[in-house]
N, C-alpha and C positions, 0 to 999 in steps of 0.2 A: 504494500499500499504506500509506504514512504517514498519508494523508488517511483511509483506512479505519479504521485503527487509533485514530487520534485522535477520529474520531466516535464509534466504540464506547467509547471511554475515558470520554467526558463523560458517557455515559448509564449508566455503571456504578453511579453513585451519583446517581439522578435529583433527590433532594431537593436536594443541594448544587448540582448544576447549576441547577435551577430558582431557586434563591436568587439565584445570580449572574445568571442571565438577567434575572429580575424585578427586580433591583437596576439592572441596565443599562437595561431598559425604563423604569423610573420616573425614573432619572436623565436620560434622553433627554426623557421626557414633561415633567419639572420645567424643564429647559432650554428647550424650546420654549415653555413657557407664559411663563417668566420673560423670554425674548427678545421674545415676542409682546406682552406687558403693556408693556414698555419702549418698544417701537416704537410702540404704540398711544398711549401717553402722549405721545411726542414728535410723533407725527401730529396729535393733538389741538392740541397747542400751535401747532404750525407752520400748520395749517389756520385755527385761531382768528386768528393774527397776520395771515395773508394776507388772509382775509376781511374782517376789522374794520379793520385798520389800513393795511398797506402794499401789498396787492394784489400781483400779480406784477411789474408795472411801474408806475412813475409818471412823470408828466412835469410839469416845473415850468419856472418862469422861473429863468434860471441864477443870479440872486441870492436867490431866495425862501429857499432852505434855509438861508442863513447866519444870517439873524435872525427868519424867518417874519414878514417885514414885508408888511402887506397891500398896499403900493404896488407890488410886484413880481408883477403878474398876467399871466395868459395873455388875450391878446384874441381875439375870435371862438373861444371855446372850444367852442361847439356844432358849429362847422365842423370844427375840429381833431378833436373826438370821433368825428365820423362817417368822416373820412379814416382815423383810426387803427383804427376798426372793420373797414375793408375789408382790413386787413393779414392774411395768412395766418397761422393759428395763434391770433388772437384771438378770444375768446368774447364777453366784455361789456366796455364802456368807460362810465365814470361821471365827468363833469366835477364838481368840487367847490370851492366857495367857502370859504375857512377864515378864520377870525378868532378871536383870543385875548381873552378879556376877563373879565367878572364877570357872575354871575347873582346877582340880588337877590330875596329874598322878605320877607314880614313876620317872619319868624323868622331871618333872616341872609342871608349871602352867600357865595359861593364863587368861586374861579377856574374858569373853563370855556373849552373849546374849542368853538366853533359850527361845525358843518359844514353849510354850505348845499348841498343835493343836489336832483336831479331824482329823484322818489321811485322811479319805475320802474326807472331806470337804476342807482340805488344798490341797490335790493334784489336786483337780479340778481347784484351783487358781493358785498355784505355779508350779504345775507339777514336783515337786521334786521327786516324785516316778519314773518318767520317766528318771531322772538323776542318778539312782542307778548304782554303779559300782562294789560294793562288797556287800555281805551279803543281808539283807532284809529290806523293807520299814516299820518300827515300826510294827512287826509281832503281831498277835493276840496271846494272852496268855503270852507274855513277857512285864509286866507292867512296869518295870524299864529298858526298852530299850531305847537307845538313837541313834539318826541318825545325823551324823556329815559329814562335808566336808571333802573330801580326804587330801586337803592341811592342814586343821587343824590337822587331824590325824596324818599327817607327822611330823608336828611341835611338837606335844604332844609325839611323839614316840608310839603311840598306833596302834592296828589293831582290827579287829573282835573279840569279845568277851572279849577285854581288859576292865579292871574296871576303870572307872573314877569317881571322887567325885566332884559334884557340891556344891558350897557354895554361898549363898545369904541371903538377909534380907527378912524375912516374913513380912506379914501384920500388925502384931503387933510390928514390929520392931525389933525382935530378929533374930540374926545370926543363921542359920540353914543349915545343910548339909544333902546331900542324895547321895547314890551310885547308879550307873547306869553302864549298860554293853553296849559296842558298838554293835549294831545290824546291821547297814549298813553304807556305806560311799557312798556320791554322789559327782558328779563332774558337775558344773553349768558353768565353764568357766568365773566365776566372783570371782576372788581372795578374794576381800573384804568381799563378803558375806560368802564364805566358811570358812575364817578364823576367822569369829567373831559370827557365828550363829550355833546352834545346836538345834534339835527338839526332843521333848519327848511327850508323851500323856497328853493332858489337864487334865484329871481327876486326873492324878497321881500328876501333878505340883499343881493343886488345893488343893489337900489333904495336901501336904507338907507346903503349904501357910496357910492352916487352914480354907479355905472356899471352899464350893463346888458351882458350877453352875455359876462362875464368870468369866469374861474375861477383859483384858485391851483394847483389839482391836477387832472390827468386821470389817474384810476385804470384801470389795464388789468388784466382777467383773462384768462388764457390758457387753451387747452385741455389743455396740459400744462406744469408748471413746469419741466420739462427744456428747455423752448424759450425760457425767460426770456432767456438771453444773446443767442441768435440773433435773436430778434424785437427786443430793445432795441437791438441794433446796427444793424438796418435803420431803425428808427424815428429813431435819432440821426442817420443818414445823411440821412434824408428831412426831418427838422426840426433842421437844426444849430443854429437860434437858441435851441432849449430844451434843457434838462437832462434827459436820460432814464437812470433809474436802475432796476436791479432790486430785487427784494426783498432779496436779499443785501447789496446795497449800501446800501439804506436802512435795514435792521435786521440788522446783522453778528451779533447775538446768536442769530438764527434758525439761521445756519449753525453757530455755536458749540454750540447746543443739540443739532442734528443730530448733530455729531461726538461729543458727550458721550454721546448715547444709543447711538450706534455703538460707542463704546469700551466702555461699560457691558455691551452685550450680549455682547461677546468675554471680559470679565472674569467675567461670571456663567457662561460656558461653560468658562473655565480652572478656576474654583472648582469646579464640579461635577464636572468630569473629574478634579481632584486627588482629590477624596473617592472618586470611582469607582475610581481606580487602586489606593489602598490596600486596598478591598474585594476587588479582583481578586487582588492581590498575596496578601493573606491566605488567600483561598480556594484559589487554586493551590498556594500553599506547603503548604497541608494536604493537598491532593490528591498532591503529590509525597511527602511524609513517609509518607503511608499506603501508598505503593506502592514503597517503597525495594527490599523483596526483589525485587518484579516488575522494577523498573528495573535492578537488579543482574543478574538472569537474562538480560534482554535484551542487556545489554552482555557478558555471559559467552559468549552464543552468537553473538556477531559484530556485533551493531547498534553502529555507531560513535556517538561523542558527537554528531557533527553532527546525526544522525538523532534521537537522543534530544531533543536541543535543539528541532529543528524540530517535534517531535510534541508537546512541551509548548506551544509558541508556537501551533501550529494549534489544540490544545484551546481556549486561551484565546480565539483570534481566531473560532473557531466559535461560542462562547458569545456574543460580541458580535455575529456575523452574525445569529444567532437573536433576541437581545434587541433590537437597534437598530431593525429594521423595526417590531416591537410597539411601540417607544416613540414613533417617528415616526407610526405610524398612529394611536395614541391621541392624540398631540398635534396631529396635522392636524385631527382630527375635532373636538377641543376648541376650536381656534382657529376652524374653521369655524362652529361653534355660536355662540361668543361675537362673530364678526363679524357675525352676524344679530341677536342678542338683546342684546349689550353687555354689560359687566361693570359693574353700577351700584355706585358708591362714595358716593352721595349720603348714606346713613346714617353714613359714617364720616369723610369729608374733604371735603365738598362746598365748605365755605368755605376750607379751606386749598388745594384745588386752584384755586378761583377766583382767589385772589391771584395765581396764575401764569398765569391764562388757560387753564386745562386743564379740560375738561368732566368733569363728576362720573360720566358714562358713558363707560367706556372701551371701544373697539373693537380689541382685539388683532390684530396682523398680524405675519405671517412671510413674508419674501420667499423664493420657491422655491429660490433658491440656498443659502439658510441650512440646509435639509434636508440638501443634499449636503455642506456645510461641517460640519455636526453629524455625520453619518455618518463623514466622513473623521476627525473628532476621535475618535470612539469607537474606530475601527480603529486609530489611533495609540496611544490610552490603552491598548488591549488589548495591544498589541505591547509597550509599554513595561512594562505590568504583568506581563508574562509572563517578562520577562527575568531577574529575580531568581530566580524558581522554577526556570526552565530552567537557569540556571547551578549552581543548588543541585543540580540532578539529574545534571548532567554531570560533577560533581566527586565524586560517589559512586564508592568504590572497589569493584568487583564482588565481591571475595571477602568484604569486610566487610558490603557490603549483603545477601549471600545468608544470613548468620549473623543478621540483624536478626529480632527476633520481631515 
């Protein structure tokens, strides 16, 4: 009986009820969009960092990460890479020779990290071949080709086929130099990476260093990031002479960024729910004050205060039950559309986002469990918003309420 009365009561004033329903739906819709946008930005940063920098797992000589000294290398790196690739959960493996030095041109010089790579293996992990904007990605037959970021090329004042000189310390401690020609330029929307990293063929860099078949790093990309700890533990047990680290260990800021995004999502939810709760309180309080005589009559003919309280609460919850699915449906459709087409921010914040390694095109994403959490949050909000109007109703005195005009 209480359910039927509550349902009929909310439709006695359709305009007011629809205002609340639409407010709830729009609030839910806004929360879904903001959550999806925040998660999308976080995913963009994490994917960029994993692809370009740290991969899911890295293997090094135990002393290498202390000073990044080229003397601490991995022998028979190609054999090691093949063995790692056989591990369950491993998708791609790329051995890298790394040196830190200077790149010089006729217009100046800059500090640079040179990454010696096997082009096909590296492309499978970093996908830098897909970021090509000019020239070619380390073409066959051009051993002394260098592949660098467009930003770095602009700062050095070079273009395709320009000659650059790399200077660094070899494994024996001698300063050595080698000339390369710019074969291609890439654009990753990550300014820090573009301005500090250039790629050459690993066999050429190894020859300059004086050793063949070596690498300073073996990057591993997994089928699923959730497997990182498990696979890393297996690799550490299999290769105890090496230092095996996951992307979280190599780059703790990734975990920090993920936690900040997760926290911001719930802060957004709380803020929107707080705004919604005041709207619900205001609307339901108006509904109670307009029905003072009616409520007085109900109490006069025997309806106890608990039933009055339950009726007001049910009315509020029912408004939420109608509005929440509408908002979730709108939000889910919007998220689905943007996951396909993306949200292009290149006209507004491309340079700003690139400073943090975030793509100018954001693909919002919402985990399925968040829809459930949001529905529960709206239910709790409706319950809390109904308490004050319901208390106001049960404190009415029947005799005085019946005399109200």
